N, C-alpha and C positions, 0 to 999 in steps of 0.2 A: 238521174236522181238528186231530189228534195232534199236540200239540207236541213236537217232537224237540229232546232236549236232550244236547248233545255233551259230554262228560266230558274233562276234562284228564289231562295226563299221569299226575299222582300220584293223580287220583280213580282213574284206570282200574287202578292199581297196588294200591290200597287194596282194591279190588274183587277182585281175582283173588287176594290175599291172605284175603279173607273166602271167599272161595270154597273154599280149601283149607282153613282154620280157621275157622266162624263164630264160635268163642268166642275167638279170639285177641285177646290186648290190645291198645291201641295201642301200647307199649313192642314187643312182639315183631314187630307188623307193621313199625312204624321199623324197626326192629333189620335183618329182612327186605329190605326195600326200600329202606333206604339214605336215609332222610330222618329228619329232627328229629320224636322223638316229640311236639313240640307242634303241628308241623306237618300230622301225621297225624292226630292228634285231632282239630282244627281241620278238615281236609277230613271225614275219616270220620264226626264227630258231625252234621256238615252234610249227607251222604251218608243219613245214618239219620233225621234230624230232618225233611227234607224229602221222604222217602218215594222217594227215587231208588233206594237200596238197602233189599231186608229181607232179616233172615237170620231163615231158618225151620230147623223141625228136625224129623225122623222119628222119631218114639219106637221106641226099640228094643224089640222085640218078640223071642220065644224064637227062633221060625223063620220061616223064607218058602219061600215055592215061586214058581217063574216057571211059567204056566199059558200054553201055544200052543193058539189055538182057533182051529178051522174055523166058519165060520158056512153054515146054507143060503143058497142065494142069495136076496139081495136085502133079507137081514136083518142086515149088517153094522151101520148105524147104531143098530138097536135094542140089539143087543146089547152093543154096545163104551160105549153109554148106561148100559146094567144094570150092566157091570162095574165101569165109571170109578166110579160111585156107591156101589159098597160100601166100609163103613166100613176094612175092612182090605185095601184096594188102594193102594198107593204110586205106582203108575204103571201108565199102560194105553197101546199104542200099536195104531193099524192099521198093518199091514203086510203086503206082496206076496210072495208066496211061496208056501210051503208051508202056511201060516196065513196066518188074514185078521186075528187080532187075537192081541197079548202082551202081558201082565199081570203083575205082582208082587203076591202075596196075602201077608200075615203073618198069622200065627196063634199062640195060647197053647196052643191044644189040641190034638186030635188031626186031622191032614190027611185022615183018611180020610173025616167029615164034608161038607167042603168039596167033596173030589173026586166023592165017590157019590152027595151030595144035594144040595147048594146049587149048584154050578156047572152040572149038567147040567138044572137047572130053569130055567136064564137063556132067555130067548125067543132065538130063533135058533139058538143053540148047536146044533152038529152031530156035534163030535168034540172029546175034550179030550187033550193031551198034558201031563204035569206034571213038573216038573225041581226037584225039592227043592234048596235052596240051601246049600250046605255049610258053605260060608266067602264072607265079604263082602271082599274087598278095595278100598280107598279108589280112586276114579277119578276124582276132579275134578284138573285140569292147569292149571297157569298158561299 
């Protein structure tokens, strides 16, 4: 059984601040959450050192597209596994409604190759709708 660890109030506020800006200094976080910098540095370092918090980044690529995918009956698990394992995929969701799978794919070259050759060759896919991303807006909230 997994060991559940409860974070204290200061730790939770540090985590929220890191979600907003994973590169923020302890000084900046301390100012935002209203705690002494030394306290924030102590708790923040412990969160990172103990593996309770991991800061990850997604490499910025020139362009991205949201792919809304429909699958043949019974093939969703195969298709979602194939899409999620692509190196250019930042997220993949199984959804209900018009689509079965929604995924964000990043690309540096042409989108044409992805949409006309690569994605259609994915096992189980029956149709693809693409939505090129025009502008990214930060969405992590406290």
